[in-house]
N, C-alpha and C positions, 0 to 999 in steps of 0.2 A: 523543789520537786516539780512545780508547774513548768519551769523552764526546761528541765530535762525531759519531761513527758512531751512537751510541744516539739522539742528538737528531734526526739526519736520518732514521733508521729510524722513530722514533716519529712524526715529522711526516708521513712518507710513509704510514704506516698510518692515522693520523687523517684525513689528506686523502682517502684511498681510502674510508674509512668515511663521511665526509661526503658524498662524491659518490654513493655507492651508496644512501644514504637519501633522496635528493631525490625529491619527489613528482612523479609523472608527470601530464601534462595529461589530464584525463578529458573525453571528448567526450560530452555529454549529448544524448539524442534530442530532436528538435524537439517542442515542446509540441503542435502541431497533429497530429502523428503519434500521440502518446499518447492524445489525445482520440478519434481515429478508431478506435482499437483497443479502446476501452472497451465491453465487452459484458456485460450483466447479465441473468441469468435470474431472473425474479421470480415468486414464487408469491403469489397474493392471493386473499382470500375476501371476497365482498360478500354480506351477509345469508345466510351459510351456504353459498353456492355458490362452490366453489373453481375458480380459473382459473390458467393459467400463460402467461407471455409472456416474450419476449426483447427487451430494449431495447438499442439501439445508440447510444452517445454520451451525453453529459451533457444535451443538449437533450431527448431522449426521457425520460430519468430525471426531469428537472425537470417536464416535462409530466405524467408519471405521478403524481408526488407531488402536483401541483396538483389533478389529477383525484381522487385519494384524499381529499385534504382537503375538496374540494367535496362529495364524497359523504358524508363524515362530518358536515359542516355541515348536510346535509339530514336527518340523523338515522339514516342507515343504518349498520349495523355493518360496519366495514372492518378487515381484518387483512392485512398484507403483509410479506414478507421476501425479502431478496436471497439467492438460493440459492448465489451465488458467494462470499459473505462467509464467512470462517472465524472462528468464535468461539473465543476463548481464555479459557475459563472454568476456574477452578481447581477441581480435584476435592478433596473433603474425604475424610479417612480414615474418619470415622465418619458414620453417618446422622444428619441433623438433622431433628428432628420438630417 
């Protein structure tokens, strides 16, 4: 009787654990909604003159990159950076010279 009770109790506990660890279905947002929400604040410098612009979506970002590359091919000095991007640089404990 003890063996049967222990076996049934063990199976019940293991069955409960198996059910509680099942993965839930995750609903992912629609890809078109994610693209519409992409906003980038970009700081750029052309020949020493600094500008700031806000780009909405990947199409504007790609057009901006094409424009920057075209200006650099003309021989102009171009620098730009995405102000929304967060850099993860490792900081050192001692100064490097």
